[in-house]
Backbone and ligand atoms as CSV (ligand in chain L), in Angstrom:
chain,resi,resn,atom,element,x,y,z
A,1,MET,N,N,0.917,-1.189,-0.112
A,1,MET,CA,C,0.037,0.004,0.212
A,1,MET,C,C,0.899,1.178,-0.080
A,2,GLY,N,N,0.781,2.058,-0.909
A,2,GLY,CA,C,1.479,3.462,-1.033
A,2,GLY,C,C,0.824,4.380,0.028
A,3,MET,N,N,1.110,5.624,-0.417
A,3,MET,CA,C,0.750,6.718,0.399
A,3,MET,C,C,-0.677,6.759,0.577
A,4,GLN,N,N,-1.318,7.033,1.820
A,4,GLN,CA,C,-2.720,6.914,2.258
A,4,GLN,C,C,-3.085,8.408,2.373
A,5,PHE,N,N,-4.128,9.027,1.798
A,5,PHE,CA,C,-4.694,9.962,1.770
A,5,PHE,C,C,-5.728,10.106,2.873
A,6,LEU,N,N,-5.843,11.212,3.881
A,6,LEU,CA,C,-6.743,11.174,4.883
A,6,LEU,C,C,-8.075,11.699,4.491
A,7,PRO,N,N,-9.248,11.029,5.094
A,7,PRO,CA,C,-10.464,11.954,4.890
A,7,PRO,C,C,-10.442,13.396,5.405
A,8,SER,N,N,-11.098,14.250,4.751
A,8,SER,CA,C,-11.188,15.659,5.140
A,8,SER,C,C,-12.579,16.141,5.065
A,9,LEU,N,N,-12.857,17.184,5.762
A,9,LEU,CA,C,-14.044,18.086,5.918
A,9,LEU,C,C,-13.959,19.213,4.950
A,10,VAL,N,N,-14.981,19.612,4.214
A,10,VAL,CA,C,-14.836,20.748,3.401
A,10,VAL,C,C,-16.296,21.477,3.593
A,11,HIS,N,N,-16.214,22.928,3.624
A,11,HIS,CA,C,-17.305,23.564,3.930
A,11,HIS,C,C,-17.995,24.088,2.543
A,12,LEU,N,N,-19.248,23.675,2.411
A,12,LEU,CA,C,-19.872,24.164,1.230
A,12,LEU,C,C,-20.633,25.478,1.352
A,13,PRO,N,N,-20.262,26.397,0.567
A,13,PRO,CA,C,-20.916,27.694,0.831
A,13,PRO,C,C,-22.483,27.690,0.595
A,14,CYS,N,N,-23.194,28.054,1.489
A,14,CYS,CA,C,-24.679,28.000,1.336
A,14,CYS,C,C,-25.335,29.423,1.322
A,15,ILE,N,N,-26.223,29.842,0.499
A,15,ILE,CA,C,-26.810,31.089,0.412
A,15,ILE,C,C,-28.241,30.919,0.833
A,16,SER,N,N,-28.594,31.436,2.021
A,16,SER,CA,C,-29.915,31.185,2.448
A,16,SER,C,C,-30.743,32.548,2.384
A,17,ASP,N,N,-31.794,32.598,1.995
A,17,ASP,CA,C,-32.851,33.857,2.178
A,17,ASP,C,C,-34.122,33.262,2.455
A,18,PRO,N,N,-35.038,34.131,2.426
A,18,PRO,CA,C,-36.392,33.665,3.028
A,18,PRO,C,C,-37.093,32.514,1.993
A,19,LEU,N,N,-36.671,32.413,0.881
A,19,LEU,CA,C,-36.947,31.552,-0.170
A,19,LEU,C,C,-36.373,30.283,-0.208
A,20,GLY,N,N,-35.337,29.967,0.904
A,20,GLY,CA,C,-34.752,28.691,1.079
A,20,GLY,C,C,-33.054,28.898,1.080
A,21,THR,N,N,-32.539,27.694,0.877
A,21,THR,CA,C,-31.035,27.608,0.838
A,21,THR,C,C,-30.553,26.942,-0.439
A,22,LEU,N,N,-29.395,27.822,-0.965
A,22,LEU,CA,C,-28.936,27.251,-2.104
A,22,LEU,C,C,-27.338,26.836,-1.782
A,23,GLY,N,N,-27.007,25.678,-1.847
A,23,GLY,CA,C,-25.826,25.105,-1.526
A,23,GLY,C,C,-24.844,24.974,-2.809
A,24,VAL,N,N,-23.664,25.282,-2.761
A,24,VAL,CA,C,-22.673,25.162,-4.109
A,24,VAL,C,C,-21.519,24.407,-3.780
A,25,ILE,N,N,-21.332,23.472,-4.709
A,25,ILE,CA,C,-20.090,22.688,-4.788
A,25,ILE,C,C,-19.316,22.840,-5.940
A,26,GLU,N,N,-18.225,23.611,-5.775
A,26,GLU,CA,C,-17.581,24.160,-6.893
A,26,GLU,C,C,-16.026,24.262,-6.876
A,27,GLY,N,N,-15.346,23.927,-7.649
A,27,GLY,CA,C,-13.744,24.309,-7.732
A,27,GLY,C,C,-13.095,23.155,-7.201
A,28,PRO,N,N,-11.831,23.371,-7.355
A,28,PRO,CA,C,-10.720,22.334,-6.794
A,28,PRO,C,C,-10.488,22.567,-5.305
A,29,SER,N,N,-10.786,23.826,-4.710
A,29,SER,CA,C,-10.487,23.791,-3.501
A,29,SER,C,C,-11.587,23.055,-2.583
A,30,ILE,N,N,-12.788,22.782,-3.193
A,30,ILE,CA,C,-13.633,22.041,-2.517
A,30,ILE,C,C,-13.675,20.480,-2.933
A,31,LEU,N,N,-13.475,20.335,-4.272
A,31,LEU,CA,C,-13.365,18.970,-4.824
A,31,LEU,C,C,-12.150,18.665,-5.404
A,32,PRO,N,N,-11.317,17.656,-4.677
A,32,PRO,CA,C,-9.943,17.505,-5.326
A,32,PRO,C,C,-10.021,16.554,-6.641
A,33,PHE,N,N,-11.166,16.343,-7.312
A,33,PHE,CA,C,-11.052,15.576,-8.323
A,33,PHE,C,C,-12.353,16.006,-9.216
A,34,ASP,N,N,-12.235,15.639,-10.670
A,34,ASP,CA,C,-13.423,15.897,-11.521
A,34,ASP,C,C,-14.404,14.886,-11.220
A,35,VAL,N,N,-15.694,15.558,-11.117
A,35,VAL,CA,C,-16.928,14.816,-10.907
A,35,VAL,C,C,-17.282,14.044,-12.144
A,36,LYS,N,N,-17.429,12.653,-12.203
A,36,LYS,CA,C,-17.949,12.013,-13.281
A,36,LYS,C,C,-19.426,11.507,-13.195
A,37,ARG,N,N,-19.847,11.607,-11.868
A,37,ARG,CA,C,-21.060,10.943,-11.369
A,37,ARG,C,C,-21.439,11.557,-10.177
A,38,ALA,N,N,-22.818,11.619,-10.158
A,38,ALA,CA,C,-23.439,12.047,-8.702
A,38,ALA,C,C,-24.618,11.182,-8.499
A,39,TYR,N,N,-24.939,10.713,-7.272
A,39,TYR,CA,C,-26.008,10.022,-6.892
A,39,TYR,C,C,-26.489,10.350,-5.709
A,40,PHE,N,N,-27.751,10.040,-5.380
A,40,PHE,CA,C,-28.219,10.217,-3.983
A,40,PHE,C,C,-28.969,8.890,-3.495
A,41,ILE,N,N,-29.113,8.823,-2.188
A,41,ILE,CA,C,-29.870,7.792,-1.490
A,41,ILE,C,C,-30.803,8.479,-0.628
A,42,GLN,N,N,-32.033,8.104,-0.586
A,42,GLN,CA,C,-33.095,8.752,0.214
A,42,GLN,C,C,-34.143,7.476,0.598
A,43,GLY,N,N,-35.011,8.079,1.436
A,43,GLY,CA,C,-36.173,6.987,1.869
A,43,GLY,C,C,-35.619,5.707,2.532
A,44,ILE,N,N,-34.481,5.865,3.413
A,44,ILE,CA,C,-33.750,4.915,3.970
A,44,ILE,C,C,-34.455,4.428,5.416
A,45,PRO,N,N,-34.852,3.343,5.486
A,45,PRO,CA,C,-35.749,2.754,6.719
A,45,PRO,C,C,-34.687,2.954,7.981
A,46,ALA,N,N,-35.510,3.421,8.912
A,46,ALA,CA,C,-34.803,3.596,10.230
A,46,ALA,C,C,-34.023,2.376,10.657
A,47,GLY,N,N,-32.838,2.371,11.249
A,47,GLY,CA,C,-31.975,1.262,11.605
A,47,GLY,C,C,-31.234,0.629,10.523
A,48,SER,N,N,-31.322,1.191,9.283
A,48,SER,CA,C,-30.502,0.529,8.126
A,48,SER,C,C,-29.030,0.843,8.304
A,49,VAL,N,N,-28.268,-0.051,7.656
A,49,VAL,CA,C,-26.967,0.360,7.483
A,49,VAL,C,C,-26.524,0.116,6.166
A,50,ARG,N,N,-25.919,1.198,5.508
A,50,ARG,CA,C,-25.632,0.930,4.041
A,50,ARG,C,C,-24.031,1.155,3.941
A,51,GLY,N,N,-23.597,0.983,2.774
A,51,GLY,CA,C,-22.196,1.051,2.421
A,51,GLY,C,C,-21.620,-0.263,2.701
A,52,SER,N,N,-20.776,-0.568,3.599
A,52,SER,CA,C,-20.219,-1.840,3.955
A,52,SER,C,C,-19.369,-2.346,2.678
A,53,HIS,N,N,-18.546,-1.479,2.179
A,53,HIS,CA,C,-17.597,-1.795,1.177
A,53,HIS,C,C,-16.397,-0.568,1.149
A,54,ALA,N,N,-15.412,-0.901,0.281
A,54,ALA,CA,C,-14.492,0.044,0.088
A,54,ALA,C,C,-14.344,0.102,-1.470
A,55,HIS,N,N,-13.622,1.324,-1.779
A,55,HIS,CA,C,-13.251,1.487,-3.301
A,55,HIS,C,C,-11.807,1.478,-3.594
A,56,LYS,N,N,-11.417,0.905,-4.584
A,56,LYS,CA,C,-9.999,0.850,-4.701
A,56,LYS,C,C,-9.438,2.188,-5.143
A,57,GLU,N,N,-10.203,2.776,-5.855
A,57,GLU,CA,C,-9.568,4.064,-6.761
A,57,GLU,C,C,-10.593,5.104,-6.509
A,58,LEU,N,N,-12.073,4.929,-6.382
A,58,LEU,CA,C,-12.900,5.875,-6.473
A,58,LEU,C,C,-12.618,6.933,-5.454
A,59,GLN,N,N,-12.845,8.291,-5.684
A,59,GLN,CA,C,-12.848,9.419,-4.762
A,59,GLN,C,C,-14.298,9.851,-4.687
A,60,GLN,N,N,-14.639,10.232,-3.540
A,60,GLN,CA,C,-16.184,10.696,-3.368
A,60,GLN,C,C,-16.102,12.014,-2.434
A,61,LEU,N,N,-17.056,12.670,-2.729
A,61,LEU,CA,C,-17.723,13.635,-1.747
A,61,LEU,C,C,-18.931,13.248,-1.200
A,62,ILE,N,N,-19.216,13.151,0.144
A,62,ILE,CA,C,-20.491,12.995,0.696
A,62,ILE,C,C,-20.987,13.783,1.662
A,63,PHE,N,N,-22.137,14.147,1.526
A,63,PHE,CA,C,-22.859,15.006,2.478
A,63,PHE,C,C,-24.355,14.861,2.631
A,64,ALA,N,N,-25.077,15.502,3.518
A,64,ALA,CA,C,-26.369,15.302,3.799
A,64,ALA,C,C,-27.081,16.519,3.471
A,65,PRO,N,N,-27.554,16.941,2.224
A,65,PRO,CA,C,-28.363,18.139,1.884
A,65,PRO,C,C,-29.565,18.123,2.873
A,66,SER,N,N,-30.148,17.036,3.378
A,66,SER,CA,C,-31.332,16.993,4.145
A,66,SER,C,C,-31.135,15.943,5.266
A,67,GLY,N,N,-31.540,16.236,6.507
A,67,GLY,CA,C,-31.374,15.140,7.549
A,67,GLY,C,C,-29.968,14.827,7.891
A,68,SER,N,N,-29.696,13.714,8.541
A,68,SER,CA,C,-28.483,13.336,9.104
A,68,SER,C,C,-28.300,11.981,9.104
A,69,PHE,N,N,-26.992,11.621,9.067
A,69,PHE,CA,C,-26.462,10.299,9.314
A,69,PHE,C,C,-25.027,10.174,9.674
A,70,ASP,N,N,-24.684,9.076,10.001
A,70,ASP,CA,C,-23.237,8.821,10.521
A,70,ASP,C,C,-22.427,8.044,9.297
A,71,LEU,N,N,-21.317,8.701,8.990
A,71,LEU,CA,C,-20.390,8.205,8.053
A,71,LEU,C,C,-19.011,7.739,8.794
A,72,ILE,N,N,-18.895,6.339,8.900
A,72,ILE,CA,C,-17.689,5.737,9.471
A,72,ILE,C,C,-16.638,5.218,8.440
A,73,LEU,N,N,-15.417,5.806,8.513
A,73,LEU,CA,C,-14.489,5.356,7.420
A,73,LEU,C,C,-13.309,4.518,8.317
A,74,ASP,N,N,-12.900,3.419,7.759
A,74,ASP,CA,C,-12.068,2.564,8.286
A,74,ASP,C,C,-10.817,2.493,7.380
A,75,ASP,N,N,-9.698,2.594,7.775
A,75,ASP,CA,C,-8.583,2.489,6.904
A,75,ASP,C,C,-7.946,0.913,7.328
A,76,GLY,N,N,-8.484,0.218,7.943
A,76,GLY,CA,C,-8.083,-1.200,8.263
A,76,GLY,C,C,-7.375,-1.026,9.573
A,77,VAL,N,N,-6.961,0.090,10.029
A,77,VAL,CA,C,-6.323,0.289,11.568
A,77,VAL,C,C,-7.224,1.158,12.299
A,78,LYS,N,N,-7.464,2.550,11.719
A,78,LYS,CA,C,-8.158,3.494,12.564
A,78,LYS,C,C,-9.445,3.721,11.940
A,79,LEU,N,N,-10.344,4.163,12.786
A,79,LEU,CA,C,-11.739,4.761,12.368
A,79,LEU,C,C,-11.812,6.154,12.337
A,80,PHE,N,N,-12.369,6.774,11.377
A,80,PHE,CA,C,-12.749,8.258,11.175
A,80,PHE,C,C,-14.229,8.288,11.222
A,81,GLU,N,N,-14.787,8.900,12.273
A,81,GLU,CA,C,-16.146,9.128,12.421
A,81,GLU,C,C,-16.761,10.367,12.128
A,82,PHE,N,N,-17.820,10.486,11.363
A,82,PHE,CA,C,-18.385,11.842,10.998
A,82,PHE,C,C,-19.988,11.806,11.332
A,83,ARG,N,N,-20.411,12.687,11.703
A,83,ARG,CA,C,-21.986,12.812,11.916
A,83,ARG,C,C,-22.184,13.977,10.998
A,84,LEU,N,N,-23.059,13.578,9.831
A,84,LEU,CA,C,-23.275,14.529,8.798
A,84,LEU,C,C,-24.571,15.091,8.991
A,85,GLU,N,N,-24.813,16.290,9.588
A,85,GLU,CA,C,-25.922,16.874,9.877
A,85,GLU,C,C,-26.260,18.321,9.479
A,86,SER,N,N,-25.320,18.711,8.563
A,86,SER,CA,C,-25.350,20.142,7.981
A,86,SER,C,C,-25.204,19.996,6.614
A,87,GLN,N,N,-26.128,20.979,5.755
A,87,GLN,CA,C,-25.846,20.846,4.408
A,87,GLN,C,C,-24.669,21.646,3.938
A,88,SER,N,N,-24.028,22.261,4.818
A,88,SER,CA,C,-22.772,22.912,4.553
A,88,SER,C,C,-21.487,22.336,5.010
A,89,VAL,N,N,-21.557,21.154,5.189
A,89,VAL,CA,C,-20.345,20.320,5.668
A,89,VAL,C,C,-20.324,19.101,4.826
A,90,ALA,N,N,-19.180,18.786,4.048
A,90,ALA,CA,C,-19.187,17.409,3.308
A,90,ALA,C,C,-17.743,16.742,3.656
A,91,VAL,N,N,-17.623,15.462,3.349
A,91,VAL,CA,C,-16.588,14.731,3.754
A,91,VAL,C,C,-15.853,14.378,2.285
A,92,VAL,N,N,-14.750,14.520,2.157
A,92,VAL,CA,C,-13.893,14.120,0.981
A,92,VAL,C,C,-13.407,12.469,1.446
A,93,VAL,N,N,-13.837,11.813,0.688
A,93,VAL,CA,C,-13.384,10.312,0.943
A,93,VAL,C,C,-12.434,9.868,-0.004
A,94,PRO,N,N,-11.154,9.832,0.496
A,94,PRO,CA,C,-10.124,9.257,-0.595
A,94,PRO,C,C,-10.411,7.766,-0.819
A,95,PRO,N,N,-9.591,7.304,-1.750
A,95,PRO,CA,C,-9.783,5.723,-1.954
A,95,PRO,C,C,-9.157,4.929,-0.822
A,96,GLY,N,N,-9.592,3.555,-0.742
A,96,GLY,CA,C,-9.100,2.731,0.253
A,96,GLY,C,C,-9.658,2.828,1.608
A,97,TYR,N,N,-10.830,3.273,1.945
A,97,TYR,CA,C,-11.482,3.288,3.104
A,97,TYR,C,C,-12.664,2.525,2.972
A,98,TRP,N,N,-12.895,1.521,4.097
A,98,TRP,CA,C,-14.240,0.733,4.190
A,98,TRP,C,C,-15.033,1.925,4.861
A,99,ARG,N,N,-16.310,1.923,4.295
A,99,ARG,CA,C,-17.413,2.908,4.689
A,99,ARG,C,C,-18.600,2.375,5.162
A,100,THR,N,N,-18.997,2.786,6.193
A,100,THR,CA,C,-20.407,2.335,6.856
A,100,THR,C,C,-21.138,3.606,7.046
A,101,LEU,N,N,-22.430,3.432,6.484
A,101,LEU,CA,C,-23.362,4.720,6.693
A,101,LEU,C,C,-24.498,4.161,7.617
A,102,GLN,N,N,-24.917,4.862,8.636
A,102,GLN,CA,C,-25.876,4.452,9.507
A,102,GLN,C,C,-26.504,5.599,10.346
A,103,ASN,N,N,-27.468,5.089,11.172
A,103,ASN,CA,C,-28.171,6.139,12.095
A,103,ASN,C,C,-28.831,7.257,11.160
A,104,PHE,N,N,-29.523,6.917,10.181
A,104,PHE,CA,C,-30.229,7.809,9.191
A,104,PHE,C,C,-31.334,8.469,9.954
A,105,SER,N,N,-31.529,9.662,9.706
A,105,SER,CA,C,-32.872,10.273,10.113
A,105,SER,C,C,-33.692,10.028,9.094
A,106,SER,N,N,-35.242,9.988,9.360
A,106,SER,CA,C,-36.232,9.693,8.422
A,106,SER,C,C,-36.207,10.604,7.217
A,107,ASP,N,N,-35.599,11.873,7.202
A,107,ASP,CA,C,-35.742,12.885,6.186
A,107,ASP,C,C,-34.159,12.911,5.427
A,108,ALA,N,N,-33.364,11.794,5.832
A,108,ALA,CA,C,-31.974,11.935,5.458
A,108,ALA,C,C,-31.876,11.800,3.822
A,109,VAL,N,N,-31.104,12.628,3.278
A,109,VAL,CA,C,-30.647,12.318,1.844
A,109,VAL,C,C,-29.154,12.228,1.908
A,110,CYS,N,N,-28.627,11.303,1.299
A,110,CYS,CA,C,-27.176,11.113,1.145
A,110,CYS,C,C,-26.739,11.509,-0.164
A,111,MET,N,N,-26.085,12.461,-0.225
A,111,MET,CA,C,-25.762,12.993,-1.756
A,111,MET,C,C,-24.128,12.638,-2.013
A,112,VAL,N,N,-23.858,12.037,-3.084
A,112,VAL,CA,C,-22.612,11.558,-3.358
A,112,VAL,C,C,-22.219,12.256,-4.673
A,113,LEU,N,N,-20.872,12.828,-4.813
A,113,LEU,CA,C,-20.333,13.303,-5.990
A,113,LEU,C,C,-19.063,12.318,-6.101
A,114,ALA,N,N,-18.855,11.729,-7.255
A,114,ALA,CA,C,-17.808,10.601,-7.474
A,114,ALA,C,C,-16.728,10.909,-8.560
A,115,SER,N,N,-15.719,10.561,-8.645
A,115,SER,CA,C,-14.623,10.661,-9.583
A,115,SER,C,C,-14.618,9.747,-10.804
A,116,ALA,N,N,-15.471,8.893,-10.719
A,116,ALA,CA,C,-15.723,7.868,-11.868
A,116,ALA,C,C,-16.914,7.319,-12.072
A,117,MET,N,N,-17.406,6.833,-13.101
A,117,MET,CA,C,-18.568,6.113,-13.463
A,117,MET,C,C,-18.634,4.930,-12.581
A,118,TYR,N,N,-19.942,4.334,-12.396
A,118,TYR,CA,C,-20.032,3.206,-11.645
A,118,TYR,C,C,-19.325,2.070,-12.322
A,119,ASP,N,N,-18.635,1.223,-11.363
A,119,ASP,CA,C,-17.661,0.213,-11.846
A,119,ASP,C,C,-17.602,-0.869,-10.672
A,120,GLU,N,N,-18.341,-1.846,-10.799
A,120,GLU,CA,C,-18.374,-2.898,-9.697
A,120,GLU,C,C,-17.107,-3.476,-9.431
A,121,SER,N,N,-16.047,-3.483,-10.433
A,121,SER,CA,C,-14.614,-4.026,-10.193
A,121,SER,C,C,-13.899,-3.198,-9.256
A,122,ASP,N,N,-14.376,-1.938,-9.127
A,122,ASP,CA,C,-13.672,-0.937,-8.095
A,122,ASP,C,C,-14.139,-1.345,-6.711
A,123,TYR,N,N,-15.088,-2.128,-6.343
A,123,TYR,CA,C,-15.493,-2.293,-5.161
A,123,TYR,C,C,-14.888,-3.451,-4.404
A,124,ILE,N,N,-14.563,-3.331,-3.082
A,124,ILE,CA,C,-14.334,-4.538,-2.424
A,124,ILE,C,C,-15.408,-4.672,-1.194
A,125,ARG,N,N,-16.047,-5.799,-1.436
A,125,ARG,CA,C,-17.466,-5.863,-0.581
A,125,ARG,C,C,-17.233,-6.928,0.662
A,126,ASP,N,N,-15.980,-7.390,0.689
A,126,ASP,CA,C,-15.631,-8.511,1.723
A,126,ASP,C,C,-14.613,-7.775,2.811
A,127,TYR,N,N,-14.984,-7.670,4.078
A,127,TYR,CA,C,-13.914,-7.027,4.784
A,127,TYR,C,C,-12.678,-7.698,5.002
A,128,GLN,N,N,-12.522,-8.943,5.052
A,128,GLN,CA,C,-11.287,-9.615,5.078
A,128,GLN,C,C,-10.502,-9.313,3.755
A,129,GLU,N,N,-11.093,-9.422,2.685
A,129,GLU,CA,C,-10.465,-9.008,1.379
A,129,GLU,C,C,-10.020,-7.597,1.309
A,130,PHE,N,N,-10.600,-6.613,1.997
A,130,PHE,CA,C,-10.248,-5.239,2.310
A,130,PHE,C,C,-8.932,-5.328,3.017
A,131,LEU,N,N,-8.906,-5.928,4.188
A,131,LEU,CA,C,-7.570,-5.907,5.011
A,131,LEU,C,C,-6.600,-6.572,4.238
A,132,ASN,N,N,-6.781,-7.680,3.499
A,132,ASN,CA,C,-5.785,-8.189,2.794
A,132,ASN,C,C,-5.186,-7.334,1.619
A,133,TRP,N,N,-6.078,-6.688,1.076
A,133,TRP,CA,C,-5.671,-5.711,0.052
A,133,TRP,C,C,-4.930,-4.578,0.619
A,134,LYS,N,N,-5.239,-4.078,1.778
A,134,LYS,CA,C,-4.588,-3.043,2.284
A,134,LYS,C,C,-3.153,-3.245,2.735
A,135,ILE,N,N,-2.671,-4.590,3.013
A,135,ILE,CA,C,-1.446,-4.787,3.367
A,135,ILE,C,C,-0.699,-5.448,2.173
A,136,GLU,N,N,-1.331,-5.467,1.023
A,136,GLU,CA,C,-0.450,-5.992,-0.277
A,136,GLU,C,C,0.790,-5.036,-0.603
L,1,LIG,P1,P,-24.001,0.249,-3.333
L,1,LIG,O1,O,-22.933,1.109,-3.851
L,1,LIG,O2,O,-23.758,-1.174,-2.795
L,1,LIG,O3,O,-25.025,0.975,-2.125
L,1,LIG,P2,P,-24.593,1.317,-0.634
L,1,LIG,O4,O,-23.366,1.129,-0.522
L,1,LIG,O5,O,-25.099,2.781,-0.548
L,1,LIG,O6,O,-25.488,0.377,0.198
L,1,LIG,O7,O,-25.108,0.201,-4.460
L,1,LIG,C1,C,-26.402,-0.449,-4.318
L,1,LIG,C2,C,-26.796,-0.845,-5.620
L,1,LIG,O8,O,-26.931,0.185,-6.769
L,1,LIG,C3,C,-25.961,-2.077,-6.244
L,1,LIG,O9,O,-26.549,-2.959,-6.875
L,1,LIG,C4,C,-25.164,-1.312,-7.332
L,1,LIG,C5,C,-25.950,-0.055,-7.896
L,1,LIG,N1,N,-25.456,1.144,-8.198
L,1,LIG,C6,C,-25.463,1.493,-9.497
L,1,LIG,O10,O,-26.057,0.934,-10.416
L,1,LIG,N2,N,-24.944,2.915,-9.834
L,1,LIG,C7,C,-24.318,3.481,-9.055
L,1,LIG,O11,O,-23.747,4.637,-9.332
L,1,LIG,C8,C,-24.257,3.179,-7.544
L,1,LIG,C9,C,-23.600,4.010,-6.615
L,1,LIG,C10,C,-24.918,1.827,-7.307
């Protein structure tokens, strides 16, 4: 395993007025990669756990435009835990982290911007396989 990049928090500028809030994700200071794909997850039943996989190369930006959830990142040794509950705070997730998403509020939306198109071969869905891959 070569150099490991750490997860980081970025601030998303939000413009609020009586007509609501407009959040902006723009530029290399917020996103250290070019976006090739965006997707969202919503309507998550209470108590659900999502994620439970790692990506070999994919970089992502994850945040909660509505509601809240926990994002737990595991590098095989250390855990990095985030409570996403503000539309103006996002986590940059580098490659090589096992991620678990849980404790979703009923109104939670998980918004993800990603550096590549969907590719199942970039996933590691078995935790032991992830640990083995990390020490390769
Ligand atoms: P998955 O990434 O496993 O969801 P989560 O980690 O949030 O629980 O994806 C769930 C399903 O959706 C899986 O069958 C793959 C499919 N999928 C796509 O087809 N395109 C995509 O961009 C994503 C993220 C998932």
